[in-house]
SEVO-921644 format. One line per field, with one value per residue: y, x negated, z negated of N, C-alpha, C in turn; residue number from 1; residue in one letter. Coordinates in Angstrom, 2 decimals. Layout:
N
n_yy [Y,...]
n_xx [X,...]
n_zz [Z,...]
ca_yy [Y,...]
ca_xx [X,...]
ca_zz [Z,...]
c_yy [Y,...]
c_xx [X,...]
c_zz [Z,...]
num [NUM,...]
residuo [A,...]
END
This chain:
294
n_yy [212.88,212.75,210.88,208.54,208.17,207.64,205.18,203.57,203.76,202.45,199.83,199.16,199.27,197.40,195.19,193.10,192.03,191.07,189.12,187.35,186.45,185.11,183.03,181.66,180.82,179.10,177.09,176.10,175.05,173.05,171.38,170.37,171.65,173.00,171.06,168.73,166.40,167.25,168.86,167.17,165.76,164.41,161.22,160.11,157.80,154.62,155.55,154.40,151.16,147.56,145.94,143.19,141.60,139.54,137.69,139.32,141.44,144.59,147.86,150.61,154.05,156.67,156.03,156.77,157.15,159.05,160.45,158.90,160.15,159.51,157.56,154.53,154.73,153.25,152.49,150.90,149.02,145.82,145.45,146.97,146.85,145.65,143.28,140.86,138.65,137.03,134.37,131.05,130.84,129.67,128.57,129.32,130.89,133.37,136.96,139.77,143.15,146.20,149.48,151.22,153.13,153.41,154.57,154.13,153.22,151.05,148.74,145.63,145.22,144.01,144.07,142.87,139.91,136.62,134.48,134.44,134.47,133.86,131.68,130.70,127.54,126.55,128.01,128.50,130.16,133.05,136.09,139.63,141.50,144.37,145.02,146.89,146.89,145.42,142.13,138.95,138.00,139.07,139.26,140.79,143.96,146.25,148.70,146.13,144.01,141.20,137.89,136.08,132.79,130.35,127.56,127.38,129.60,132.71,134.78,136.88,139.88,141.28,142.49,144.41,147.10,149.07,152.43,154.03,156.35,157.10,156.71,153.47,150.89,147.55,144.42,141.11,138.09,134.82,131.86,128.69,126.11,123.24,121.12,123.11,126.64,129.75,133.07,136.06,139.33,142.75,145.88,149.11,149.02,147.65,144.45,141.27,137.90,134.92,131.59,128.22,127.92,126.05,123.66,124.70,125.74,125.68,128.72,129.53,130.81,134.33,137.16,139.71,143.12,145.24,143.99,141.49,140.10,138.95,139.33,141.38,144.21,147.07,150.22,153.20,154.10,152.52,151.60,150.85,147.90,145.03,141.85,139.05,136.11,135.04,135.02,137.97,139.35,140.56,143.08,143.79,144.03,146.16,148.14,148.37,149.47,151.93,153.22,154.39,155.34,155.59,153.81,151.72,148.25,146.07,143.78,143.07,140.81,138.75,139.58,139.17,140.44,143.79,146.50,149.70,151.29,153.82,155.67,153.70,150.14,148.65,146.19,146.57,144.92,143.74,141.40,141.57,141.25,142.72,144.58,144.35,146.92,147.29,148.54,151.66,152.61,155.08,157.12,158.96,162.24,164.01,162.88,163.06,165.04,163.85,162.28,161.25,160.93,158.01]
n_xx [-10.14,-8.12,-9.12,-9.22,-6.52,-5.56,-6.76,-5.49,-2.84,-3.15,-3.77,-1.38,0.35,-0.58,-1.43,0.37,0.92,-1.60,-1.93,0.16,-0.67,-3.01,-1.92,-0.40,-2.45,-3.79,-1.87,-1.70,-4.28,-4.10,-2.23,-3.70,-4.03,-6.25,-8.15,-10.69,-9.55,-7.04,-7.57,-8.53,-8.26,-5.11,-4.02,-1.78,1.05,0.04,-2.22,-4.71,-5.53,-5.72,-6.67,-6.01,-7.19,-7.54,-9.06,-10.84,-11.50,-10.84,-11.13,-9.02,-8.30,-7.80,-10.00,-11.79,-11.64,-9.70,-7.28,-4.13,-0.93,1.24,2.23,3.59,6.29,7.63,10.49,10.83,12.91,14.44,15.39,13.94,11.46,8.90,9.09,7.30,6.73,4.30,2.20,1.86,-0.72,-3.88,-4.80,-7.31,-10.32,-9.58,-8.97,-7.64,-6.82,-5.87,-4.51,-3.33,-1.09,0.06,2.86,4.25,4.07,5.17,5.64,5.55,4.27,4.58,2.15,1.28,2.37,1.62,3.76,7.09,8.25,6.20,5.34,7.79,9.50,10.35,9.14,6.22,3.05,0.89,-0.11,-0.95,-0.72,0.12,-0.33,0.85,1.35,0.97,1.83,3.54,2.48,-0.11,-2.12,-4.19,-5.99,-4.08,-3.88,-4.13,-5.21,-3.51,-3.52,-0.98,-0.33,1.43,2.75,0.55,0.16,-0.64,-3.45,-5.52,-7.32,-8.85,-11.26,-11.44,-9.99,-7.45,-6.37,-3.41,-1.44,-3.34,-5.16,-6.12,-8.27,-7.89,-9.32,-9.03,-10.70,-10.54,-12.12,-13.28,-14.00,-15.11,-12.53,-11.15,-10.26,-11.89,-11.45,-12.47,-12.60,-12.37,-12.30,-12.00,-14.61,-16.01,-16.86,-15.46,-14.95,-12.96,-13.25,-12.75,-9.90,-8.01,-6.31,-4.07,-1.35,-0.27,0.74,4.18,6.80,7.72,5.44,5.25,5.51,5.32,6.70,9.31,12.49,13.36,11.70,9.32,9.39,7.90,6.61,5.74,3.10,1.93,-0.61,-2.27,-2.71,-4.60,-5.17,-7.21,-8.42,-10.69,-13.50,-14.57,-17.82,-19.68,-21.04,-19.40,-16.88,-17.39,-17.95,-15.46,-13.99,-15.36,-14.69,-12.30,-8.81,-7.79,-9.18,-10.40,-10.10,-12.83,-13.69,-12.43,-12.01,-11.32,-9.04,-5.73,-3.41,-2.27,-1.16,-0.84,1.14,1.81,4.09,5.71,6.58,4.99,2.79,-0.53,-2.52,-2.64,-1.32,1.36,3.06,5.30,6.73,9.80,11.76,13.18,15.74,15.20,12.56,10.24,8.54,6.01,4.82,3.25,1.36,-1.45,-2.37,-2.81,-4.97,-8.34,-11.23,-13.41]
n_zz [-14.52,-12.65,-10.79,-12.37,-12.95,-10.39,-9.84,-11.74,-10.84,-8.40,-9.17,-10.46,-8.34,-6.41,-7.82,-8.58,-6.05,-5.30,-7.27,-6.65,-4.11,-4.85,-6.40,-4.47,-2.70,-4.45,-4.81,-2.18,-1.87,-3.78,-2.61,-0.59,1.81,2.72,2.75,3.94,5.04,5.78,7.90,9.80,13.07,14.03,14.93,17.39,17.27,18.30,19.56,19.46,20.45,20.85,23.77,25.76,28.43,31.13,29.66,28.41,25.63,24.29,22.76,23.22,23.78,21.32,19.12,17.16,14.42,13.79,11.62,10.98,12.12,10.56,7.67,6.26,4.05,1.13,-0.84,-3.09,-3.11,-2.53,-0.01,1.70,3.93,6.22,8.64,10.42,13.15,12.71,13.63,12.13,9.75,8.66,5.30,4.65,5.94,6.89,7.08,5.45,5.60,4.08,3.47,0.65,-1.42,-4.39,-6.16,-8.47,-11.92,-13.09,-11.67,-9.81,-6.92,-3.65,-1.21,1.24,2.78,3.85,5.12,4.18,1.55,-0.59,-3.28,-3.92,-3.96,-1.44,0.53,1.94,1.49,1.08,-0.59,-0.97,-3.88,-5.74,-9.04,-11.53,-14.21,-17.45,-17.80,-17.66,-15.35,-14.79,-17.41,-18.12,-18.27,-16.63,-13.92,-11.39,-8.68,-7.40,-6.09,-4.76,-4.55,-2.92,-4.60,-6.23,-7.90,-9.62,-9.00,-10.51,-10.14,-12.34,-12.65,-10.77,-10.99,-9.55,-8.67,-9.55,-7.73,-5.90,-2.86,-1.86,-0.63,0.28,0.80,1.62,1.76,2.74,1.98,2.91,0.63,0.39,-0.40,-1.46,-1.91,-1.75,-2.95,-1.80,-2.70,-1.84,-3.14,-2.38,-1.39,-3.36,-4.59,-5.64,-6.78,-6.78,-7.38,-6.14,-5.91,-5.15,-3.03,-1.72,0.47,3.88,5.32,5.99,8.01,8.44,8.43,5.95,5.14,2.41,0.19,-0.29,0.76,-1.52,-3.70,-5.51,-4.47,-2.90,-4.04,-2.81,-0.52,2.48,4.79,7.91,8.27,8.83,10.25,10.45,12.13,11.07,8.80,7.59,7.21,4.30,5.05,7.25,6.05,4.35,6.23,7.42,5.32,5.01,7.34,6.79,6.26,8.80,10.33,13.03,14.14,13.25,14.42,17.12,18.78,17.11,15.94,14.94,14.22,13.91,12.23,12.18,11.11,11.82,12.24,13.30,13.35,15.01,16.49,17.21,18.06,20.48,20.66,20.37,18.09,16.99,14.32,12.49,11.28,8.14,6.06,4.34,5.38,5.20,7.35,6.56,7.02,5.63,4.10,4.10,2.42,0.04,0.37,0.17,1.99,2.21]
ca_yy [212.47,212.48,209.62,207.47,207.98,207.02,203.77,202.91,203.65,201.44,198.50,198.92,199.11,196.23,194.10,191.96,191.42,190.30,187.96,186.42,185.85,184.16,181.86,180.94,180.14,178.00,176.02,175.51,174.21,171.88,170.52,169.82,172.32,173.41,169.96,168.20,165.43,167.94,169.48,166.14,165.52,163.33,160.37,159.77,156.36,153.87,156.24,153.40,149.82,146.51,145.50,141.86,141.52,138.62,137.08,140.35,142.16,145.89,148.94,151.70,155.19,157.47,155.03,157.28,157.44,160.10,160.07,158.73,161.21,159.05,156.28,153.99,154.89,152.24,153.06,149.98,148.17,144.55,145.45,147.89,146.26,145.45,141.85,140.64,137.22,136.57,132.90,130.37,131.08,128.74,129.09,129.82,131.34,134.56,138.23,140.75,144.48,147.13,150.68,151.40,154.23,153.07,155.74,153.74,152.51,149.99,147.86,144.57,145.51,143.22,144.86,142.10,138.47,135.65,133.63,135.48,134.55,132.96,131.46,129.95,126.15,126.23,128.97,128.50,131.33,133.78,137.52,140.62,142.16,145.39,144.85,148.12,146.77,144.18,141.28,137.53,137.69,139.39,139.71,141.63,145.39,146.70,148.04,145.23,143.29,139.77,137.08,135.13,131.64,129.42,126.25,127.43,130.63,134.05,134.94,138.31,140.43,142.33,143.16,145.47,147.88,150.16,153.61,154.46,157.74,157.34,155.76,152.37,149.90,146.19,143.44,139.75,137.10,133.46,131.06,127.28,125.57,121.84,120.99,124.25,127.95,130.87,134.39,137.19,140.55,144.03,147.03,150.35,148.70,146.87,143.06,140.29,136.62,133.86,130.39,126.95,128.20,124.85,123.41,125.61,125.28,126.50,129.66,129.30,131.95,135.60,138.01,140.79,144.28,146.00,143.16,140.59,140.26,138.26,139.66,142.29,145.37,147.99,151.63,154.02,154.15,151.48,151.97,150.20,146.50,144.25,140.43,138.38,134.65,134.73,135.65,139.09,139.36,141.73,144.33,144.13,144.50,147.50,149.04,148.58,150.43,153.25,153.86,155.16,154.87,155.59,153.00,150.70,146.92,145.93,142.61,142.93,139.49,137.86,140.25,138.54,141.36,145.11,147.39,150.98,151.90,155.23,156.07,152.55,148.86,147.90,145.51,147.10,143.97,143.18,140.13,141.92,140.81,143.95,144.40,144.83,147.83,147.02,149.52,153.05,152.85,156.49,157.40,160.23,163.01,164.92,162.01,163.32,165.93,162.99,161.35,161.65,159.93,157.32]
ca_xx [-8.80,-7.33,-9.57,-8.80,-5.09,-5.36,-7.12,-4.41,-1.68,-3.48,-3.61,0.04,1.05,-1.01,-1.83,1.29,0.73,-2.85,-1.68,1.01,-1.50,-3.90,-1.12,-0.06,-3.66,-4.04,-0.91,-2.10,-5.45,-3.63,-1.54,-4.67,-3.94,-7.58,-9.09,-11.21,-8.64,-5.90,-8.02,-8.93,-7.26,-4.18,-3.78,-0.38,1.30,-0.47,-3.32,-5.78,-4.97,-6.52,-6.18,-6.49,-6.99,-8.45,-9.97,-11.66,-10.86,-11.47,-10.38,-8.77,-7.60,-8.47,-10.39,-12.96,-11.37,-8.71,-6.24,-2.80,0.04,2.21,2.07,4.89,6.68,8.58,11.19,10.96,14.09,14.12,15.83,13.10,10.17,8.64,8.90,6.70,6.63,2.93,2.23,1.30,-2.14,-4.47,-4.99,-8.67,-10.86,-8.84,-9.25,-6.55,-7.22,-4.73,-4.62,-2.09,-1.00,1.19,3.33,4.92,3.24,5.98,6.02,4.75,4.62,3.96,1.56,1.37,2.52,1.64,4.83,8.02,8.44,5.26,5.62,9.03,9.22,10.68,8.53,4.78,2.32,0.17,-0.02,-1.60,0.26,-0.39,0.28,0.55,1.75,0.55,3.00,3.24,1.74,-1.51,-2.13,-5.37,-5.74,-3.55,-3.44,-5.06,-4.72,-3.32,-3.18,0.07,-0.48,2.55,2.43,-0.62,0.33,-1.20,-4.89,-5.60,-8.67,-8.93,-12.56,-11.33,-8.76,-7.20,-5.78,-2.09,-1.47,-4.55,-5.32,-7.05,-8.42,-8.01,-9.68,-9.06,-11.33,-10.32,-13.26,-13.17,-15.00,-14.73,-11.08,-10.58,-10.35,-12.42,-10.93,-13.40,-11.80,-13.08,-11.46,-12.74,-16.01,-16.58,-16.43,-15.32,-14.55,-12.37,-13.62,-12.07,-8.50,-7.23,-6.08,-3.07,-0.44,-0.28,1.87,5.31,7.70,7.21,4.62,6.08,4.82,6.14,7.60,10.15,13.92,13.68,10.84,8.17,9.46,6.78,6.93,4.59,2.74,1.04,-1.09,-3.39,-2.90,-5.28,-5.31,-8.18,-8.50,-12.07,-13.94,-15.49,-18.98,-19.71,-21.27,-18.23,-15.83,-17.77,-17.78,-14.02,-13.59,-15.96,-13.99,-11.19,-7.44,-7.53,-10.20,-10.04,-10.63,-14.27,-13.93,-11.17,-11.84,-10.73,-7.87,-4.47,-2.32,-2.71,-0.02,-1.24,2.32,1.72,5.35,6.52,6.09,4.43,1.51,-1.43,-3.62,-2.53,-0.58,2.79,3.83,5.90,7.49,11.18,11.92,14.38,15.97,14.78,11.12,10.05,7.23,5.70,3.86,2.47,0.60,-2.89,-2.73,-3.17,-6.01,-9.75,-11.99,-14.48]
ca_zz [-14.92,-11.45,-10.21,-13.27,-12.77,-9.09,-9.96,-12.47,-9.95,-7.39,-9.78,-10.71,-7.06,-5.65,-8.71,-8.46,-4.73,-5.35,-8.11,-5.89,-3.07,-5.52,-6.79,-3.24,-2.25,-5.36,-4.49,-0.90,-2.13,-4.52,-1.66,0.35,3.11,3.14,2.59,5.20,5.63,6.38,9.14,10.73,14.11,13.74,16.08,17.64,17.21,19.45,20.22,19.56,20.48,21.43,25.07,26.14,29.87,31.80,28.71,27.78,24.54,24.12,22.14,24.15,23.21,20.30,18.12,16.47,13.02,13.55,10.68,11.59,11.84,9.57,6.98,5.89,2.66,0.66,-1.98,-4.21,-3.05,-1.89,1.38,2.47,4.27,7.64,8.87,11.73,13.43,12.83,13.63,10.97,9.57,7.69,3.95,4.54,7.21,7.32,6.41,5.46,5.12,4.00,2.66,-0.10,-2.38,-5.25,-6.88,-9.71,-12.91,-13.73,-10.58,-9.21,-5.54,-2.60,-0.13,2.47,2.57,4.94,4.62,3.77,0.09,-1.26,-4.69,-4.02,-3.56,-0.06,1.45,1.66,1.92,0.04,-0.33,-1.81,-4.74,-6.65,-10.36,-12.27,-15.60,-18.10,-17.95,-17.62,-14.13,-15.08,-18.80,-18.34,-18.18,-15.34,-12.69,-10.75,-7.53,-7.58,-4.93,-5.08,-3.67,-3.08,-5.15,-7.10,-8.93,-9.48,-9.22,-10.80,-10.08,-13.36,-12.55,-9.77,-11.20,-8.61,-9.29,-9.12,-7.31,-5.13,-1.77,-2.10,0.43,-0.23,1.81,1.08,2.63,2.23,2.41,2.57,-0.29,0.32,-0.30,-2.15,-1.27,-2.53,-2.60,-1.93,-2.65,-1.80,-3.47,-2.15,-1.16,-4.47,-4.39,-6.72,-6.20,-7.59,-6.65,-6.37,-6.18,-4.90,-1.62,-1.19,1.51,5.07,5.32,6.87,8.09,8.91,7.58,5.42,4.60,1.46,-0.59,0.47,0.46,-2.77,-4.83,-5.44,-3.57,-3.07,-4.20,-2.43,0.90,3.01,6.12,8.58,7.91,9.85,9.90,11.31,11.99,10.71,7.55,7.79,6.34,3.42,5.77,8.07,5.14,3.89,7.37,7.58,4.28,5.26,8.45,6.25,6.49,10.23,10.98,14.01,13.82,13.41,15.26,17.88,19.37,16.09,15.37,15.36,13.96,13.46,12.05,11.59,10.47,12.18,12.86,13.69,12.85,16.13,16.39,18.23,18.27,21.82,20.59,20.42,16.93,16.49,13.09,12.37,10.15,7.36,5.01,4.53,5.46,5.55,7.93,5.95,7.78,4.77,3.20,4.10,1.31,-1.10,0.80,0.16,2.76,1.47]
c_yy [212.06,211.14,208.44,207.16,207.30,205.54,202.99,202.73,202.57,200.03,198.17,198.65,197.79,195.03,192.88,191.27,190.55,189.03,186.91,185.71,184.80,182.88,181.01,180.17,178.95,176.82,175.32,174.62,172.92,170.88,169.94,170.48,172.67,172.30,169.46,167.24,166.11,168.55,168.47,165.94,164.31,162.55,160.06,158.26,155.67,154.51,155.34,152.03,148.85,146.06,144.16,141.64,140.60,137.98,138.07,141.10,143.48,146.84,150.06,152.81,155.94,156.58,155.48,157.75,158.60,159.59,159.86,159.92,160.82,157.82,155.83,154.14,153.91,152.70,152.08,149.16,146.94,144.51,146.38,147.26,146.22,143.97,141.64,139.14,136.75,135.05,132.33,130.53,130.15,129.40,129.55,130.19,132.55,135.79,139.13,142.06,145.39,148.34,150.90,152.53,153.97,154.27,155.40,152.99,151.37,148.97,146.71,144.62,144.68,144.11,144.13,140.62,137.73,134.54,134.52,135.59,133.59,132.86,130.71,128.56,125.88,127.18,129.11,129.76,131.93,135.25,138.35,141.41,143.16,145.29,146.04,148.07,145.44,143.34,139.82,137.14,137.89,139.99,140.58,143.10,145.76,148.16,147.15,144.54,141.82,139.13,136.06,133.99,130.65,128.07,126.25,128.48,131.92,134.02,136.43,138.79,141.61,143.08,144.31,146.26,148.99,151.32,153.91,155.94,158.10,156.30,154.75,151.48,148.53,145.28,142.08,138.82,135.73,132.53,129.61,126.86,124.10,121.69,122.18,125.54,128.92,132.16,135.42,138.46,141.77,145.14,148.29,150.09,147.90,145.45,142.28,139.01,135.75,132.57,129.19,127.16,126.95,124.73,124.33,124.96,126.22,127.42,129.29,130.54,133.22,136.23,139.23,141.87,145.00,145.18,142.28,140.87,139.61,138.72,140.76,143.42,146.38,149.42,152.46,153.94,153.01,151.89,150.99,148.79,145.76,142.82,139.77,136.86,134.20,135.41,136.75,138.99,140.56,143.03,144.76,144.66,145.91,148.52,149.36,149.58,151.83,153.96,154.72,154.65,154.85,154.70,151.97,149.35,146.81,144.72,142.30,141.54,138.49,138.46,139.56,139.42,142.67,146.05,148.68,151.64,153.41,155.62,154.94,151.28,148.02,147.31,145.99,146.22,143.44,141.88,140.31,141.31,142.04,143.68,144.99,145.68,147.53,148.06,150.87,153.19,154.27,156.69,158.83,160.95,163.97,164.16,162.43,164.27,165.14,162.13,161.98,160.59,159.26,158.04]
c_xx [-7.98,-7.74,-9.14,-7.33,-4.80,-5.69,-6.04,-3.18,-1.91,-3.26,-2.14,0.79,0.71,-1.39,-0.95,1.13,-0.52,-2.64,-0.85,0.20,-2.43,-3.16,-0.79,-1.27,-3.99,-3.13,-1.30,-3.32,-5.03,-2.96,-2.47,-4.66,-5.32,-8.61,-9.55,-10.26,-7.47,-6.28,-8.47,-7.86,-6.40,-3.88,-2.29,-0.18,0.82,-1.62,-4.54,-5.14,-5.95,-5.87,-6.83,-6.16,-8.03,-9.46,-10.89,-10.85,-11.59,-10.55,-10.21,-8.00,-8.45,-8.81,-11.58,-12.64,-10.43,-7.67,-4.93,-1.90,0.97,1.67,3.46,5.14,7.77,9.17,11.44,12.22,13.79,14.56,15.00,11.73,10.01,8.31,8.38,6.48,5.20,2.93,1.58,-0.21,-2.67,-4.65,-6.43,-9.18,-10.13,-9.32,-8.04,-7.09,-6.00,-5.13,-3.29,-2.24,0.24,1.58,3.97,3.96,4.00,6.44,5.04,5.11,3.85,3.45,1.72,1.43,2.36,2.59,5.80,8.22,7.49,5.54,6.91,8.83,9.40,10.07,7.05,4.12,1.51,0.17,-0.79,-0.55,-0.45,0.37,-0.11,1.00,1.24,1.80,2.57,2.46,0.25,-1.56,-3.34,-5.00,-5.30,-3.94,-4.55,-4.39,-4.58,-3.05,-2.15,0.00,0.65,2.06,1.27,-0.50,-0.35,-2.69,-5.17,-7.05,-8.78,-10.25,-12.53,-10.04,-8.63,-6.56,-4.42,-2.16,-2.72,-4.61,-6.41,-7.10,-8.63,-8.31,-9.80,-9.65,-11.14,-11.36,-13.06,-14.33,-14.66,-13.25,-10.38,-10.74,-10.99,-11.78,-12.03,-12.59,-12.71,-12.07,-12.30,-14.25,-16.69,-16.01,-16.32,-14.82,-13.88,-12.54,-12.75,-10.60,-7.65,-6.96,-5.09,-2.19,-0.52,0.93,2.93,6.19,6.99,6.22,5.45,5.20,5.76,7.11,8.43,11.61,14.30,12.85,9.86,8.30,8.37,7.28,5.69,4.36,1.80,0.65,-2.15,-3.67,-3.51,-5.45,-6.21,-8.12,-9.93,-12.40,-14.93,-16.63,-18.91,-20.04,-20.09,-17.09,-16.14,-17.61,-16.32,-13.51,-14.10,-15.34,-12.83,-9.84,-7.08,-8.46,-9.64,-10.61,-12.12,-14.62,-12.66,-10.94,-11.22,-9.50,-6.60,-3.26,-2.84,-1.52,-0.50,-0.12,2.31,2.97,6.21,5.92,5.44,3.07,0.63,-2.66,-3.65,-1.78,0.92,3.62,4.46,6.79,8.89,11.30,13.24,14.51,15.42,13.26,10.92,8.64,6.86,4.61,3.02,1.54,-0.86,-3.31,-3.14,-4.41,-7.40,-10.54,-13.05,-15.81]
c_zz [-13.72,-10.84,-11.06,-13.08,-11.43,-9.14,-10.68,-11.59,-8.88,-7.94,-10.02,-9.42,-6.39,-6.53,-8.57,-7.12,-4.71,-6.17,-7.37,-4.81,-3.68,-5.90,-5.57,-2.72,-3.13,-5.08,-3.19,-1.05,-2.83,-3.61,-0.62,1.70,3.63,3.00,3.95,5.86,6.31,7.73,10.18,11.80,13.78,15.01,16.20,17.51,18.48,20.15,20.39,19.54,21.12,22.73,25.40,27.61,30.49,30.89,28.01,26.72,24.33,23.37,23.15,23.44,22.21,19.11,17.28,15.04,12.77,12.54,11.42,11.28,10.70,8.84,6.55,4.40,2.29,-0.67,-3.12,-4.24,-2.22,-0.44,2.25,2.69,5.78,7.82,10.28,11.95,13.66,12.75,12.37,10.93,8.48,6.33,3.72,5.92,7.77,6.56,6.56,4.91,5.12,3.17,1.95,-1.11,-3.21,-6.10,-8.22,-10.63,-13.58,-12.70,-10.39,-7.73,-4.53,-1.48,1.20,2.14,3.89,4.51,3.87,2.27,-0.61,-2.75,-4.91,-3.43,-2.08,0.95,1.12,2.17,0.79,0.40,-1.33,-2.57,-5.64,-7.96,-11.22,-13.72,-16.16,-18.36,-17.86,-16.37,-14.36,-16.48,-19.12,-18.19,-16.76,-15.14,-12.09,-9.57,-7.87,-6.23,-5.39,-4.07,-3.96,-3.58,-6.11,-8.19,-8.57,-9.78,-9.32,-10.86,-11.05,-13.31,-11.55,-9.98,-10.16,-9.35,-8.69,-8.76,-6.56,-4.01,-2.09,-0.87,-0.20,0.95,1.14,2.14,1.99,2.84,1.99,1.68,-0.53,0.57,-0.93,-1.32,-2.25,-2.03,-2.86,-1.72,-2.66,-2.08,-3.37,-2.08,-2.23,-4.41,-5.69,-6.07,-7.25,-6.80,-7.03,-6.75,-6.05,-3.42,-0.98,-0.14,2.70,5.08,6.35,6.89,8.51,7.93,7.18,4.82,3.64,0.66,0.31,0.14,-0.86,-3.96,-4.48,-4.44,-3.90,-3.19,-3.90,-0.93,1.26,4.42,6.59,8.07,9.10,9.37,10.94,11.08,11.76,9.41,7.88,6.78,5.40,4.14,6.64,7.20,4.65,5.01,7.59,6.56,4.59,6.45,7.97,6.70,7.97,11.01,11.94,13.59,14.11,14.27,16.07,18.44,18.40,15.43,15.86,15.07,13.41,13.45,11.39,10.79,10.67,12.96,13.33,13.10,13.92,15.81,17.54,18.42,19.69,21.85,20.48,19.29,16.26,15.29,13.18,11.12,9.45,6.25,5.36,4.42,5.98,6.09,7.59,6.72,6.96,3.83,3.06,3.00,0.07,-0.83,0.74,0.89,1.91,1.62]
num [1,2,3,4,5,6,7,8,9,10,11,12,13,14,15,16,17,18,19,20,21,22,23,24,25,26,27,28,29,30,31,32,33,34,35,36,37,38,39,40,41,42,43,44,45,46,47,48,49,50,51,52,53,54,55,56,57,58,59,60,61,62,63,64,65,66,67,68,69,70,71,72,73,74,75,76,77,78,79,80,81,82,83,84,85,86,87,88,89,90,91,92,93,94,95,96,97,98,99,100,101,102,103,104,105,106,107,108,109,110,111,112,113,114,115,116,117,118,119,120,121,122,123,124,125,126,127,128,129,130,131,132,133,134,135,136,137,138,139,140,141,142,143,144,145,146,147,148,149,150,151,152,153,154,155,156,157,158,159,160,161,162,163,164,165,166,167,168,169,170,171,172,173,174,175,176,177,178,179,180,181,182,183,184,185,186,187,188,189,190,191,192,193,194,195,196,197,198,199,200,201,202,203,204,205,206,207,208,209,210,211,212,213,214,215,216,217,218,219,220,221,222,223,224,225,226,227,228,229,230,231,232,233,234,235,236,237,238,239,240,241,242,243,244,245,246,247,248,249,250,251,252,253,254,255,256,257,258,259,260,261,262,263,264,265,266,267,268,269,270,271,272,273,274,275,276,277,278,279,280,281,282,283,284,285,286,287,288,289,290,291,292,293,294]
residuo [M,Y,K,S,Q,S,A,M,E,Y,L,M,T,Y,G,W,A,I,L,I,I,A,V,V,L,G,V,L,F,Q,L,G,V,F,S,G,S,A,L,T,P,K,A,A,P,G,A,C,Q,V,V,R,L,G,G,Q,V,S,L,E,G,E,C,Q,G,Q,L,P,Q,Y,V,A,G,F,N,G,T,I,T,T,N,V,I,T,P,L,P,T,T,A,T,Y,G,T,T,I,S,A,W,F,Y,Q,T,S,T,S,D,V,G,G,I,F,Y,L,G,S,T,P,G,Y,P,N,S,N,G,Y,G,L,V,A,V,S,Q,I,N,S,I,C,S,N,A,A,P,E,I,A,V,L,Q,S,G,L,G,W,W,C,F,S,A,L,P,Y,K,V,G,Q,W,N,N,I,I,L,V,T,V,Q,N,G,L,N,V,N,Y,D,L,Y,L,N,G,V,S,A,A,I,N,N,V,G,G,G,K,T,P,E,G,D,A,V,I,G,G,T,T,E,Q,D,P,Y,T,G,F,I,S,N,I,Q,V,Y,N,T,T,L,S,P,P,E,A,N,A,L,Y,L,E,G,V,G,G,A,P,V,R,P,Q,N,L,I,G,W,W,P,L,N,G,N,G,N,D,Y,S,G,N,N,Y,N,G,Q,I,N,G,R,V,N,F,N,G,T,W,Q,S,R,Y,T,P,P]
END
């Protein structure tokens, strides 16, 4: 009788404490505190960069895939973006790579534009847009990625649906096809293509991250945008995806712009196309709890 009573008293005394500890541990696991990504070393802003010296191009710093300390958060307003003076780029023979995490299911959000307001008559360019709702832009099953090409319209990749509330990698390769352009798209390592888009127009104006001042503001996080003046091959595109959100450029000699968005809008391609921060771009330091490496 005495031993039974002692056991009961023990449970009554420490049971609530044990329950509280279990709940706290469960919350910490849910937040990703004990995940592999949370334990990965975090690279400081500018820890990895491209150096161009005497005609030689090289990567210097911490370039072994460390996760960034921060990613750029956008609040869905047209005055919140990053504008960078990237020079005019051809409508084909280019590659754009970006990581994005969209938080809204009712947005058409611009991830990256070559040309400040593509789609408008007086501003040529094209860009990557995350479409999370079925509308007049993309009438197929959303969410999906669309390429907005000035003077030509929208090209929607319904075969590659991305997930809202999850990190995704998007790589767009523009390939010349006679007088036309082919779009090769890679979403999280899976490819699709849209051929014979048309001649298009050469982009004019600045490059913009996170929507423009006139349309398609972005809601969520964006990281590690890379722009190349060449078409990456399928193995190179897949390697870029497998590097993860902290990955370094796979072909530095052809890199013309690189914005990790790791605490600032600076260009680490060695070409000094630093971005101007507009509005309340929030450099979030707890983002890795939402990230699962490829």
